[in-house]
Backbone as XML, in Angstrom:
<?xml version="1.0"?>
<chain id="A" units="angstrom">
  <residue number="1" name="MET">
    <atom name="N" x="31.241" y="66.451" z="32.060"/>
    <atom name="CA" x="32.348" y="65.469" z="32.755"/>
    <atom name="C" x="31.267" y="64.053" z="32.552"/>
  </residue>
  <residue number="2" name="ASP">
    <atom name="N" x="31.306" y="63.480" z="32.316"/>
    <atom name="CA" x="30.298" y="62.366" z="33.117"/>
    <atom name="C" x="30.926" y="60.942" z="33.799"/>
  </residue>
  <residue number="3" name="ARG">
    <atom name="N" x="30.287" y="60.712" z="34.463"/>
    <atom name="CA" x="30.455" y="59.772" z="35.496"/>
    <atom name="C" x="29.937" y="57.948" z="35.998"/>
  </residue>
  <residue number="4" name="ILE">
    <atom name="N" x="30.322" y="57.222" z="35.259"/>
    <atom name="CA" x="29.802" y="55.809" z="35.357"/>
    <atom name="C" x="29.549" y="55.142" z="36.682"/>
  </residue>
  <residue number="5" name="ARG">
    <atom name="N" x="28.638" y="54.941" z="37.236"/>
    <atom name="CA" x="28.954" y="54.544" z="38.586"/>
    <atom name="C" x="27.510" y="53.253" z="38.560"/>
  </residue>
  <residue number="6" name="ARG">
    <atom name="N" x="27.924" y="52.018" z="39.406"/>
    <atom name="CA" x="27.091" y="51.008" z="39.404"/>
    <atom name="C" x="26.875" y="50.651" z="41.335"/>
  </residue>
  <residue number="7" name="GLY">
    <atom name="N" x="25.519" y="50.548" z="40.971"/>
    <atom name="CA" x="25.167" y="50.018" z="42.712"/>
    <atom name="C" x="25.322" y="48.752" z="42.793"/>
  </residue>
  <residue number="8" name="HIS">
    <atom name="N" x="24.888" y="48.468" z="44.179"/>
    <atom name="CA" x="25.064" y="46.892" z="44.629"/>
    <atom name="C" x="24.906" y="45.473" z="43.302"/>
  </residue>
  <residue number="9" name="ARG">
    <atom name="N" x="23.744" y="45.838" z="42.412"/>
    <atom name="CA" x="23.497" y="44.832" z="41.801"/>
    <atom name="C" x="24.211" y="44.829" z="40.084"/>
  </residue>
  <residue number="10" name="GLY">
    <atom name="N" x="25.243" y="45.898" z="40.217"/>
    <atom name="CA" x="25.878" y="45.990" z="38.735"/>
    <atom name="C" x="25.306" y="46.857" z="37.917"/>
  </residue>
  <residue number="11" name="ALA">
    <atom name="N" x="24.146" y="47.402" z="38.282"/>
    <atom name="CA" x="23.291" y="48.369" z="36.935"/>
    <atom name="C" x="24.170" y="49.738" z="36.718"/>
  </residue>
  <residue number="12" name="ALA">
    <atom name="N" x="24.696" y="49.872" z="35.662"/>
    <atom name="CA" x="25.114" y="50.940" z="35.431"/>
    <atom name="C" x="24.517" y="52.411" z="35.234"/>
  </residue>
  <residue number="13" name="SER">
    <atom name="N" x="24.720" y="53.496" z="35.389"/>
    <atom name="CA" x="23.856" y="54.291" z="35.741"/>
    <atom name="C" x="25.079" y="55.919" z="35.035"/>
  </residue>
  <residue number="14" name="ARG">
    <atom name="N" x="24.452" y="56.939" z="34.158"/>
    <atom name="CA" x="25.172" y="58.306" z="33.979"/>
    <atom name="C" x="25.045" y="59.251" z="34.742"/>
  </residue>
  <residue number="15" name="GLU">
    <atom name="N" x="26.193" y="59.915" z="35.369"/>
    <atom name="CA" x="25.791" y="60.963" z="36.120"/>
    <atom name="C" x="26.285" y="62.280" z="35.236"/>
  </residue>
  <residue number="16" name="THR">
    <atom name="N" x="25.367" y="63.222" z="35.049"/>
    <atom name="CA" x="26.485" y="64.211" z="33.929"/>
    <atom name="C" x="26.354" y="64.965" z="35.066"/>
  </residue>
  <residue number="17" name="ALA">
    <atom name="N" x="28.025" y="66.144" z="35.051"/>
    <atom name="CA" x="28.186" y="66.833" z="36.147"/>
    <atom name="C" x="27.579" y="68.368" z="35.646"/>
  </residue>
  <residue number="18" name="SER">
    <atom name="N" x="27.356" y="69.467" z="36.683"/>
    <atom name="CA" x="26.927" y="70.553" z="36.182"/>
    <atom name="C" x="27.444" y="71.295" z="35.455"/>
  </residue>
  <residue number="19" name="ALA">
    <atom name="N" x="26.820" y="72.249" z="34.708"/>
    <atom name="CA" x="27.973" y="73.330" z="33.099"/>
    <atom name="C" x="28.786" y="73.819" z="34.114"/>
  </residue>
  <residue number="20" name="GLU">
    <atom name="N" x="28.533" y="74.352" z="35.214"/>
    <atom name="CA" x="29.921" y="75.029" z="35.862"/>
    <atom name="C" x="30.982" y="73.823" z="36.225"/>
  </residue>
  <residue number="21" name="GLN">
    <atom name="N" x="31.146" y="72.918" z="35.983"/>
    <atom name="CA" x="32.212" y="71.934" z="35.991"/>
    <atom name="C" x="32.864" y="71.769" z="34.950"/>
  </residue>
  <residue number="22" name="THR">
    <atom name="N" x="34.532" y="72.061" z="34.864"/>
    <atom name="CA" x="35.230" y="71.617" z="33.468"/>
    <atom name="C" x="34.950" y="70.125" z="33.261"/>
  </residue>
  <residue number="23" name="ASP">
    <atom name="N" x="34.753" y="69.963" z="31.716"/>
    <atom name="CA" x="35.001" y="68.897" z="31.090"/>
    <atom name="C" x="36.577" y="68.343" z="31.189"/>
  </residue>
  <residue number="24" name="ARG">
    <atom name="N" x="36.788" y="67.362" z="31.928"/>
    <atom name="CA" x="38.411" y="66.833" z="32.054"/>
    <atom name="C" x="38.548" y="65.819" z="31.210"/>
  </residue>
  <residue number="25" name="THR">
    <atom name="N" x="37.899" y="65.718" z="30.331"/>
    <atom name="CA" x="37.569" y="64.482" z="29.140"/>
    <atom name="C" x="38.484" y="65.016" z="27.934"/>
  </residue>
  <residue number="26" name="GLU">
    <atom name="N" x="38.714" y="66.303" z="27.851"/>
    <atom name="CA" x="39.486" y="66.601" z="26.608"/>
    <atom name="C" x="40.552" y="67.247" z="27.107"/>
  </residue>
  <residue number="27" name="PRO">
    <atom name="N" x="41.902" y="67.152" z="26.373"/>
    <atom name="CA" x="42.798" y="67.674" z="27.032"/>
    <atom name="C" x="43.164" y="68.983" z="26.581"/>
  </residue>
  <residue number="28" name="PRO">
    <atom name="N" x="43.920" y="70.028" z="27.654"/>
    <atom name="CA" x="43.518" y="71.797" z="27.353"/>
    <atom name="C" x="44.303" y="71.891" z="25.624"/>
  </residue>
  <residue number="29" name="ALA">
    <atom name="N" x="43.762" y="72.957" z="25.097"/>
    <atom name="CA" x="44.383" y="72.871" z="23.785"/>
    <atom name="C" x="45.901" y="72.909" z="23.736"/>
  </residue>
  <residue number="30" name="GLU">
    <atom name="N" x="46.612" y="73.384" z="24.564"/>
    <atom name="CA" x="48.203" y="73.699" z="24.452"/>
    <atom name="C" x="48.564" y="72.180" z="24.689"/>
  </residue>
  <residue number="31" name="GLN">
    <atom name="N" x="48.201" y="70.999" z="24.785"/>
    <atom name="CA" x="48.518" y="69.985" z="25.394"/>
    <atom name="C" x="48.078" y="68.657" z="24.697"/>
  </residue>
  <residue number="32" name="THR">
    <atom name="N" x="47.687" y="69.096" z="23.237"/>
    <atom name="CA" x="47.300" y="67.859" z="22.311"/>
    <atom name="C" x="48.593" y="67.427" z="21.063"/>
  </residue>
  <residue number="33" name="ASP">
    <atom name="N" x="49.686" y="67.935" z="21.297"/>
    <atom name="CA" x="50.783" y="67.298" z="20.824"/>
    <atom name="C" x="50.283" y="66.325" z="20.872"/>
  </residue>
  <residue number="34" name="PRO">
    <atom name="N" x="50.983" y="65.189" z="19.737"/>
    <atom name="CA" x="51.153" y="63.689" z="19.636"/>
    <atom name="C" x="52.321" y="63.212" z="20.493"/>
  </residue>
  <residue number="35" name="GLN">
    <atom name="N" x="53.082" y="63.947" z="21.163"/>
    <atom name="CA" x="54.212" y="63.626" z="21.888"/>
    <atom name="C" x="53.934" y="63.674" z="23.331"/>
  </residue>
  <residue number="36" name="THR">
    <atom name="N" x="53.009" y="64.256" z="23.690"/>
    <atom name="CA" x="52.613" y="64.458" z="24.791"/>
    <atom name="C" x="51.154" y="63.047" z="25.156"/>
  </residue>
  <residue number="37" name="TYR">
    <atom name="N" x="50.065" y="63.262" z="24.006"/>
    <atom name="CA" x="49.285" y="62.393" z="24.531"/>
    <atom name="C" x="49.223" y="61.017" z="23.576"/>
  </residue>
  <residue number="38" name="GLY">
    <atom name="N" x="49.579" y="59.890" z="23.461"/>
    <atom name="CA" x="49.558" y="59.569" z="22.679"/>
    <atom name="C" x="48.392" y="58.273" z="22.112"/>
  </residue>
  <residue number="39" name="ASP">
    <atom name="N" x="48.036" y="58.033" z="21.031"/>
    <atom name="CA" x="47.413" y="57.679" z="20.405"/>
    <atom name="C" x="46.314" y="56.270" z="21.304"/>
  </residue>
  <residue number="40" name="GLY">
    <atom name="N" x="45.055" y="56.777" z="21.195"/>
    <atom name="CA" x="45.012" y="55.414" z="22.138"/>
    <atom name="C" x="44.928" y="55.563" z="23.357"/>
  </residue>
  <residue number="41" name="VAL">
    <atom name="N" x="45.644" y="56.140" z="24.252"/>
    <atom name="CA" x="45.510" y="56.253" z="25.624"/>
    <atom name="C" x="44.410" y="56.834" z="26.303"/>
  </residue>
  <residue number="42" name="VAL">
    <atom name="N" x="44.220" y="56.094" z="26.992"/>
    <atom name="CA" x="42.757" y="56.762" z="28.326"/>
    <atom name="C" x="43.362" y="56.867" z="29.686"/>
  </residue>
  <residue number="43" name="ARG">
    <atom name="N" x="43.038" y="57.369" z="30.376"/>
    <atom name="CA" x="43.268" y="57.696" z="31.818"/>
    <atom name="C" x="42.039" y="57.777" z="32.770"/>
  </residue>
  <residue number="44" name="LYS">
    <atom name="N" x="41.761" y="57.174" z="33.590"/>
    <atom name="CA" x="40.696" y="57.243" z="34.308"/>
    <atom name="C" x="40.996" y="57.654" z="36.036"/>
  </residue>
  <residue number="45" name="HIS">
    <atom name="N" x="40.260" y="58.136" z="37.011"/>
    <atom name="CA" x="40.383" y="58.151" z="38.039"/>
    <atom name="C" x="38.993" y="57.457" z="38.293"/>
  </residue>
  <residue number="46" name="ILE">
    <atom name="N" x="39.935" y="56.684" z="39.820"/>
    <atom name="CA" x="38.703" y="55.851" z="40.146"/>
    <atom name="C" x="38.459" y="55.339" z="41.856"/>
  </residue>
  <residue number="47" name="VAL">
    <atom name="N" x="37.158" y="55.527" z="42.413"/>
    <atom name="CA" x="37.269" y="55.333" z="43.658"/>
    <atom name="C" x="36.289" y="54.195" z="44.142"/>
  </residue>
  <residue number="48" name="VAL">
    <atom name="N" x="36.675" y="53.372" z="44.658"/>
    <atom name="CA" x="36.006" y="52.037" z="45.156"/>
    <atom name="C" x="35.857" y="51.973" z="46.639"/>
  </residue>
  <residue number="49" name="THR">
    <atom name="N" x="34.459" y="51.807" z="46.967"/>
    <atom name="CA" x="33.990" y="51.580" z="48.061"/>
    <atom name="C" x="33.276" y="50.446" z="48.606"/>
  </residue>
  <residue number="50" name="GLY">
    <atom name="N" x="33.087" y="50.249" z="49.848"/>
    <atom name="CA" x="33.039" y="48.827" z="50.550"/>
    <atom name="C" x="33.979" y="48.371" z="51.407"/>
  </residue>
  <residue number="51" name="LEU">
    <atom name="N" x="33.899" y="47.067" z="51.432"/>
    <atom name="CA" x="35.006" y="46.500" z="52.471"/>
    <atom name="C" x="36.310" y="46.285" z="51.396"/>
  </residue>
  <residue number="52" name="VAL">
    <atom name="N" x="36.693" y="47.353" z="51.676"/>
    <atom name="CA" x="37.972" y="47.164" z="50.656"/>
    <atom name="C" x="39.696" y="47.736" z="51.266"/>
  </residue>
  <residue number="53" name="GLN">
    <atom name="N" x="39.434" y="48.183" z="52.684"/>
    <atom name="CA" x="41.125" y="47.999" z="53.005"/>
    <atom name="C" x="40.875" y="47.051" z="54.223"/>
  </residue>
  <residue number="54" name="GLY">
    <atom name="N" x="42.106" y="46.686" z="54.373"/>
    <atom name="CA" x="42.211" y="45.765" z="55.669"/>
    <atom name="C" x="42.190" y="44.365" z="54.768"/>
  </residue>
  <residue number="55" name="VAL">
    <atom name="N" x="42.211" y="44.036" z="53.689"/>
    <atom name="CA" x="41.659" y="42.865" z="52.898"/>
    <atom name="C" x="42.542" y="42.579" z="52.359"/>
  </residue>
  <residue number="56" name="GLY">
    <atom name="N" x="43.752" y="43.119" z="51.678"/>
    <atom name="CA" x="44.553" y="43.322" z="50.293"/>
    <atom name="C" x="44.197" y="43.675" z="49.136"/>
  </residue>
  <residue number="57" name="PHE">
    <atom name="N" x="43.218" y="44.321" z="49.065"/>
    <atom name="CA" x="42.741" y="44.997" z="47.800"/>
    <atom name="C" x="43.510" y="46.003" z="46.978"/>
  </residue>
  <residue number="58" name="ARG">
    <atom name="N" x="44.556" y="46.700" z="47.817"/>
    <atom name="CA" x="45.634" y="47.265" z="46.955"/>
    <atom name="C" x="46.810" y="46.741" z="45.983"/>
  </residue>
  <residue number="59" name="TYR">
    <atom name="N" x="47.039" y="45.581" z="46.955"/>
    <atom name="CA" x="48.322" y="44.900" z="46.324"/>
    <atom name="C" x="47.786" y="43.805" z="45.419"/>
  </residue>
  <residue number="60" name="GLU">
    <atom name="N" x="46.225" y="43.433" z="45.511"/>
    <atom name="CA" x="45.576" y="42.095" z="44.339"/>
    <atom name="C" x="45.624" y="43.850" z="43.330"/>
  </residue>
  <residue number="61" name="THR">
    <atom name="N" x="44.853" y="44.728" z="43.641"/>
    <atom name="CA" x="45.109" y="45.562" z="42.458"/>
    <atom name="C" x="46.061" y="45.371" z="41.570"/>
  </residue>
  <residue number="62" name="LEU">
    <atom name="N" x="47.045" y="45.766" z="42.528"/>
    <atom name="CA" x="48.763" y="45.764" z="41.817"/>
    <atom name="C" x="48.834" y="44.574" z="40.779"/>
  </residue>
  <residue number="63" name="ARG">
    <atom name="N" x="49.044" y="43.871" z="41.210"/>
    <atom name="CA" x="48.887" y="42.386" z="40.756"/>
    <atom name="C" x="48.135" y="42.235" z="39.567"/>
  </residue>
  <residue number="64" name="ARG">
    <atom name="N" x="46.617" y="42.896" z="39.655"/>
    <atom name="CA" x="45.870" y="42.797" z="38.462"/>
    <atom name="C" x="46.291" y="43.835" z="37.262"/>
  </residue>
  <residue number="65" name="ALA">
    <atom name="N" x="46.318" y="44.817" z="38.105"/>
    <atom name="CA" x="46.939" y="46.064" z="36.770"/>
    <atom name="C" x="48.266" y="45.549" z="36.364"/>
  </residue>
  <residue number="66" name="ARG">
    <atom name="N" x="49.212" y="44.810" z="36.749"/>
    <atom name="CA" x="50.439" y="44.367" z="35.730"/>
    <atom name="C" x="50.072" y="43.306" z="35.081"/>
  </residue>
  <residue number="67" name="ARG">
    <atom name="N" x="49.438" y="42.227" z="35.129"/>
    <atom name="CA" x="48.669" y="41.373" z="34.556"/>
    <atom name="C" x="48.194" y="41.998" z="33.423"/>
  </residue>
  <residue number="68" name="ILE">
    <atom name="N" x="47.115" y="42.827" z="33.306"/>
    <atom name="CA" x="46.368" y="43.400" z="32.330"/>
    <atom name="C" x="47.459" y="44.631" z="31.660"/>
  </residue>
  <residue number="69" name="GLY">
    <atom name="N" x="48.401" y="44.931" z="32.095"/>
    <atom name="CA" x="48.875" y="45.813" z="31.564"/>
    <atom name="C" x="49.097" y="47.180" z="31.198"/>
  </residue>
  <residue number="70" name="VAL">
    <atom name="N" x="48.435" y="47.812" z="32.303"/>
    <atom name="CA" x="48.329" y="49.134" z="32.719"/>
    <atom name="C" x="49.064" y="49.771" z="33.544"/>
  </residue>
  <residue number="71" name="VAL">
    <atom name="N" x="48.976" y="51.346" z="33.765"/>
    <atom name="CA" x="50.087" y="51.692" z="34.676"/>
    <atom name="C" x="49.575" y="52.698" z="35.115"/>
  </residue>
  <residue number="72" name="GLY">
    <atom name="N" x="49.845" y="53.026" z="36.699"/>
    <atom name="CA" x="48.979" y="54.324" z="37.604"/>
    <atom name="C" x="49.187" y="53.444" z="39.163"/>
  </residue>
  <residue number="73" name="TRP">
    <atom name="N" x="48.550" y="54.168" z="39.579"/>
    <atom name="CA" x="48.490" y="53.896" z="41.261"/>
    <atom name="C" x="47.245" y="53.670" z="41.791"/>
  </residue>
  <residue number="74" name="VAL">
    <atom name="N" x="47.480" y="52.942" z="43.209"/>
    <atom name="CA" x="46.648" y="53.041" z="43.886"/>
    <atom name="C" x="46.862" y="53.245" z="45.366"/>
  </residue>
  <residue number="75" name="ARG">
    <atom name="N" x="45.718" y="53.916" z="46.068"/>
    <atom name="CA" x="46.052" y="54.109" z="47.721"/>
    <atom name="C" x="45.213" y="54.048" z="48.777"/>
  </residue>
  <residue number="76" name="ASN">
    <atom name="N" x="45.051" y="53.829" z="49.568"/>
    <atom name="CA" x="43.952" y="54.075" z="50.901"/>
    <atom name="C" x="43.375" y="55.341" z="50.833"/>
  </residue>
  <residue number="77" name="CYS">
    <atom name="N" x="41.970" y="55.627" z="51.287"/>
    <atom name="CA" x="41.867" y="57.221" z="51.832"/>
    <atom name="C" x="41.101" y="56.765" z="52.807"/>
  </residue>
  <residue number="78" name="MET">
    <atom name="N" x="41.106" y="57.737" z="53.729"/>
    <atom name="CA" x="41.041" y="58.354" z="54.812"/>
    <atom name="C" x="39.515" y="57.692" z="54.919"/>
  </residue>
  <residue number="79" name="ASP">
    <atom name="N" x="38.454" y="57.598" z="54.464"/>
    <atom name="CA" x="37.156" y="57.537" z="54.283"/>
    <atom name="C" x="36.799" y="56.142" z="54.273"/>
  </residue>
  <residue number="80" name="GLY">
    <atom name="N" x="38.032" y="55.188" z="54.453"/>
    <atom name="CA" x="37.461" y="53.970" z="53.984"/>
    <atom name="C" x="37.507" y="53.258" z="52.700"/>
  </residue>
  <residue number="81" name="SER">
    <atom name="N" x="37.352" y="54.158" z="51.190"/>
    <atom name="CA" x="37.571" y="53.968" z="50.588"/>
    <atom name="C" x="38.915" y="53.421" z="49.973"/>
  </residue>
  <residue number="82" name="VAL">
    <atom name="N" x="39.248" y="52.791" z="48.418"/>
    <atom name="CA" x="40.526" y="53.132" z="47.839"/>
    <atom name="C" x="40.176" y="53.860" z="46.097"/>
  </residue>
  <residue number="83" name="GLU">
    <atom name="N" x="41.431" y="54.540" z="46.520"/>
    <atom name="CA" x="41.148" y="55.662" z="44.833"/>
    <atom name="C" x="42.216" y="55.113" z="44.500"/>
  </residue>
  <residue number="84" name="LEU">
    <atom name="N" x="42.154" y="54.868" z="43.009"/>
    <atom name="CA" x="43.285" y="54.706" z="41.782"/>
    <atom name="C" x="43.186" y="55.467" z="41.101"/>
  </residue>
  <residue number="85" name="GLU">
    <atom name="N" x="44.288" y="55.727" z="39.971"/>
    <atom name="CA" x="44.481" y="56.044" z="38.741"/>
    <atom name="C" x="45.155" y="54.917" z="37.581"/>
  </residue>
  <residue number="86" name="VAL">
    <atom name="N" x="44.327" y="54.784" z="36.504"/>
    <atom name="CA" x="44.804" y="53.898" z="35.861"/>
    <atom name="C" x="44.874" y="54.275" z="34.625"/>
  </residue>
  <residue number="87" name="GLN">
    <atom name="N" x="45.995" y="53.965" z="33.619"/>
    <atom name="CA" x="45.937" y="54.825" z="31.988"/>
    <atom name="C" x="46.672" y="53.439" z="31.647"/>
  </residue>
  <residue number="88" name="GLY">
    <atom name="N" x="46.192" y="53.573" z="30.234"/>
    <atom name="CA" x="46.609" y="52.267" z="29.128"/>
    <atom name="C" x="45.187" y="52.580" z="27.896"/>
  </residue>
  <residue number="89" name="GLU">
    <atom name="N" x="45.533" y="51.707" z="27.256"/>
    <atom name="CA" x="44.764" y="51.260" z="26.348"/>
    <atom name="C" x="43.188" y="51.039" z="26.590"/>
  </residue>
  <residue number="90" name="PRO">
    <atom name="N" x="42.482" y="51.416" z="25.992"/>
    <atom name="CA" x="41.020" y="51.841" z="26.857"/>
    <atom name="C" x="40.515" y="50.325" z="26.689"/>
  </residue>
  <residue number="91" name="LEU">
    <atom name="N" x="40.981" y="48.984" z="26.321"/>
    <atom name="CA" x="40.437" y="47.617" z="26.177"/>
    <atom name="C" x="41.024" y="47.056" z="27.500"/>
  </residue>
  <residue number="92" name="ARG">
    <atom name="N" x="42.302" y="47.504" z="28.041"/>
    <atom name="CA" x="43.069" y="47.467" z="29.184"/>
    <atom name="C" x="42.223" y="48.247" z="30.101"/>
  </residue>
  <residue number="93" name="VAL">
    <atom name="N" x="42.002" y="49.394" z="30.175"/>
    <atom name="CA" x="41.808" y="49.899" z="31.381"/>
    <atom name="C" x="40.049" y="49.426" z="31.758"/>
  </residue>
  <residue number="94" name="ALA">
    <atom name="N" x="39.350" y="49.084" z="30.740"/>
    <atom name="CA" x="38.094" y="48.952" z="30.677"/>
    <atom name="C" x="37.952" y="47.224" z="31.593"/>
  </residue>
  <residue number="95" name="SER">
    <atom name="N" x="38.914" y="46.181" z="31.085"/>
    <atom name="CA" x="39.177" y="45.201" z="31.607"/>
    <atom name="C" x="39.271" y="45.616" z="33.239"/>
  </residue>
  <residue number="96" name="MET">
    <atom name="N" x="40.153" y="46.401" z="33.711"/>
    <atom name="CA" x="40.453" y="47.071" z="35.156"/>
    <atom name="C" x="39.590" y="46.794" z="35.915"/>
  </residue>
  <residue number="97" name="ILE">
    <atom name="N" x="38.844" y="48.109" z="34.957"/>
    <atom name="CA" x="37.213" y="48.604" z="36.327"/>
    <atom name="C" x="36.566" y="47.415" z="35.509"/>
  </residue>
  <residue number="98" name="GLU">
    <atom name="N" x="36.318" y="46.267" z="35.212"/>
    <atom name="CA" x="35.546" y="45.204" z="35.259"/>
    <atom name="C" x="35.850" y="44.672" z="36.535"/>
  </residue>
  <residue number="99" name="TRP">
    <atom name="N" x="37.792" y="44.283" z="36.255"/>
    <atom name="CA" x="37.840" y="43.493" z="37.551"/>
    <atom name="C" x="37.809" y="44.169" z="39.072"/>
  </residue>
  <residue number="100" name="LEU">
    <atom name="N" x="37.658" y="45.097" z="39.143"/>
    <atom name="CA" x="37.442" y="46.178" z="40.025"/>
    <atom name="C" x="36.211" y="46.113" z="40.953"/>
  </residue>
  <residue number="101" name="TRP">
    <atom name="N" x="35.097" y="46.112" z="40.244"/>
    <atom name="CA" x="33.942" y="45.614" z="40.812"/>
    <atom name="C" x="34.070" y="44.159" z="40.959"/>
  </residue>
  <residue number="102" name="GLN">
    <atom name="N" x="34.499" y="43.148" z="41.047"/>
    <atom name="CA" x="34.542" y="42.016" z="41.786"/>
    <atom name="C" x="35.970" y="42.121" z="42.677"/>
  </residue>
  <residue number="103" name="GLY">
    <atom name="N" x="37.002" y="42.346" z="42.729"/>
    <atom name="CA" x="38.197" y="42.855" z="43.925"/>
    <atom name="C" x="38.402" y="41.430" z="44.395"/>
  </residue>
  <residue number="104" name="PRO">
    <atom name="N" x="38.877" y="41.215" z="45.589"/>
    <atom name="CA" x="39.895" y="39.783" z="45.721"/>
    <atom name="C" x="38.518" y="39.254" z="46.472"/>
  </residue>
  <residue number="105" name="GLU">
    <atom name="N" x="38.851" y="37.732" z="46.513"/>
    <atom name="CA" x="37.594" y="37.402" z="47.239"/>
    <atom name="C" x="37.202" y="37.892" z="48.455"/>
  </residue>
  <residue number="106" name="TRP">
    <atom name="N" x="38.393" y="38.059" z="49.114"/>
    <atom name="CA" x="37.701" y="38.700" z="50.680"/>
    <atom name="C" x="37.230" y="40.009" z="51.066"/>
  </residue>
  <residue number="107" name="SER">
    <atom name="N" x="37.244" y="40.517" z="49.561"/>
    <atom name="CA" x="36.762" y="42.103" z="49.608"/>
    <atom name="C" x="35.430" y="42.407" z="49.546"/>
  </residue>
  <residue number="108" name="ARG">
    <atom name="N" x="34.718" y="43.279" z="49.499"/>
    <atom name="CA" x="33.101" y="43.049" z="49.244"/>
    <atom name="C" x="33.339" y="44.791" z="48.286"/>
  </residue>
  <residue number="109" name="VAL">
    <atom name="N" x="32.879" y="44.623" z="47.573"/>
    <atom name="CA" x="32.540" y="46.111" z="46.702"/>
    <atom name="C" x="31.343" y="46.893" z="46.484"/>
  </residue>
  <residue number="110" name="ASP">
    <atom name="N" x="30.959" y="47.497" z="46.820"/>
    <atom name="CA" x="29.559" y="48.407" z="47.063"/>
    <atom name="C" x="29.267" y="49.256" z="45.800"/>
  </residue>
  <residue number="111" name="ASP">
    <atom name="N" x="30.670" y="50.041" z="45.315"/>
    <atom name="CA" x="30.164" y="50.691" z="44.611"/>
    <atom name="C" x="31.986" y="50.996" z="43.697"/>
  </residue>
  <residue number="112" name="VAL">
    <atom name="N" x="32.090" y="51.474" z="42.475"/>
    <atom name="CA" x="33.058" y="51.993" z="41.586"/>
    <atom name="C" x="32.738" y="53.291" z="40.549"/>
  </residue>
  <residue number="113" name="THR">
    <atom name="N" x="33.265" y="54.348" z="41.429"/>
    <atom name="CA" x="33.118" y="55.416" z="40.478"/>
    <atom name="C" x="34.075" y="55.892" z="39.406"/>
  </residue>
  <residue number="114" name="VAL">
    <atom name="N" x="33.811" y="56.044" z="38.579"/>
    <atom name="CA" x="35.039" y="56.173" z="37.237"/>
    <atom name="C" x="34.579" y="57.595" z="36.534"/>
  </residue>
  <residue number="115" name="GLU">
    <atom name="N" x="35.537" y="58.276" z="36.977"/>
    <atom name="CA" x="35.624" y="59.807" z="36.259"/>
    <atom name="C" x="36.860" y="59.770" z="34.931"/>
  </residue>
  <residue number="116" name="SER">
    <atom name="N" x="36.641" y="59.973" z="34.031"/>
    <atom name="CA" x="37.870" y="60.106" z="33.111"/>
    <atom name="C" x="38.431" y="61.598" z="33.077"/>
  </residue>
  <residue number="117" name="ILE">
    <atom name="N" x="39.918" y="61.012" z="32.936"/>
    <atom name="CA" x="40.822" y="62.453" z="32.718"/>
    <atom name="C" x="41.802" y="62.276" z="32.047"/>
  </residue>
  <residue number="118" name="PRO">
    <atom name="N" x="42.361" y="63.355" z="31.692"/>
    <atom name="CA" x="43.185" y="63.672" z="30.561"/>
    <atom name="C" x="44.514" y="62.584" z="30.655"/>
  </residue>
  <residue number="119" name="PRO">
    <atom name="N" x="44.953" y="62.050" z="29.890"/>
    <atom name="CA" x="46.001" y="61.223" z="29.735"/>
    <atom name="C" x="47.733" y="61.736" z="30.478"/>
  </residue>
  <residue number="120" name="LEU">
    <atom name="N" x="48.298" y="61.455" z="31.199"/>
    <atom name="CA" x="49.613" y="61.989" z="31.089"/>
    <atom name="C" x="50.679" y="61.270" z="30.145"/>
  </residue>
  <residue number="121" name="GLY">
    <atom name="N" x="51.713" y="62.375" z="29.883"/>
    <atom name="CA" x="52.486" y="62.328" z="28.590"/>
    <atom name="C" x="53.321" y="61.688" z="29.374"/>
  </residue>
  <residue number="122" name="ARG">
    <atom name="N" x="54.137" y="60.778" z="28.195"/>
    <atom name="CA" x="55.412" y="59.991" z="28.220"/>
    <atom name="C" x="56.307" y="60.127" z="29.049"/>
  </residue>
  <residue number="123" name="LEU">
    <atom name="N" x="56.481" y="61.725" z="29.174"/>
    <atom name="CA" x="57.369" y="61.607" z="30.502"/>
    <atom name="C" x="56.862" y="61.653" z="31.757"/>
  </residue>
  <residue number="124" name="GLU">
    <atom name="N" x="55.708" y="61.969" z="32.279"/>
    <atom name="CA" x="54.768" y="62.448" z="33.120"/>
    <atom name="C" x="54.334" y="61.144" z="33.659"/>
  </residue>
  <residue number="125" name="ALA">
    <atom name="N" x="54.053" y="60.034" z="32.787"/>
    <atom name="CA" x="53.118" y="58.539" z="33.183"/>
    <atom name="C" x="54.119" y="57.778" z="34.155"/>
  </residue>
  <residue number="126" name="GLU">
    <atom name="N" x="53.610" y="57.394" z="35.069"/>
    <atom name="CA" x="54.126" y="56.247" z="35.698"/>
    <atom name="C" x="54.747" y="55.058" z="34.604"/>
  </residue>
  <residue number="127" name="SER">
    <atom name="N" x="55.647" y="54.839" z="34.738"/>
    <atom name="CA" x="56.603" y="53.317" z="34.111"/>
    <atom name="C" x="55.984" y="51.991" z="34.204"/>
  </residue>
  <residue number="128" name="THR">
    <atom name="N" x="54.968" y="51.909" z="35.254"/>
    <atom name="CA" x="54.467" y="50.709" z="36.241"/>
    <atom name="C" x="53.578" y="50.799" z="36.799"/>
  </residue>
  <residue number="129" name="PHE">
    <atom name="N" x="52.691" y="50.014" z="37.452"/>
    <atom name="CA" x="51.672" y="50.276" z="38.596"/>
    <atom name="C" x="52.301" y="50.228" z="39.943"/>
  </residue>
  <residue number="130" name="ILE">
    <atom name="N" x="51.613" y="50.963" z="40.579"/>
    <atom name="CA" x="52.736" y="50.958" z="42.100"/>
    <atom name="C" x="51.214" y="51.317" z="43.117"/>
  </residue>
  <residue number="131" name="VAL">
    <atom name="N" x="51.739" y="50.899" z="44.474"/>
    <atom name="CA" x="50.803" y="51.047" z="45.354"/>
    <atom name="C" x="51.585" y="52.514" z="46.194"/>
  </residue>
  <residue number="132" name="THR">
    <atom name="N" x="50.484" y="53.402" z="46.521"/>
    <atom name="CA" x="51.244" y="54.434" z="46.978"/>
    <atom name="C" x="50.444" y="54.895" z="49.067"/>
  </residue>
  <residue number="133" name="ARG">
    <atom name="N" x="51.165" y="55.256" z="49.739"/>
    <atom name="CA" x="50.723" y="55.534" z="51.085"/>
    <atom name="C" x="50.621" y="54.016" z="51.354"/>
  </residue>
</chain>
C-alpha cells in the first residue's frame, strides 16, 4: 500500500506500508468482473488536516467534486481533520486531490494523505458527491 503525502511546502513523498499490511490497491480476485469494476475508475481515501473545520471546507469540497465530475463523500472527523473518499476517472480524481491542497480561501491545509482503495462497483458506488455527518 502506498500513501502520497505532502508537507507544508507541497513536496511529495511516498510512504510504503509494512509487509504485514494488505495491499488495498488491487481488488480481491473474486471481484475483478468488469461489471463490478469499471475500466479506468479509481477510488481514493483522503484525510485533510489543518484548519479545515468550521470554514466551509466540506461544502466547498462538495461543489468542487460535482464540478470536476467525481462521486464519493466527505465528513468531519473528531480529531479536527476532514475525511473523504473520491471515485472517478484518474485525471478527475487527481484534479480533486490538487484542489484539496488549496481548499477554500479561508481554510489552511497542512497535509493531505491519499490512499488508493478498490473502487466500488456500479451498484455500490455513490451516484453523486455528498456531505455526511
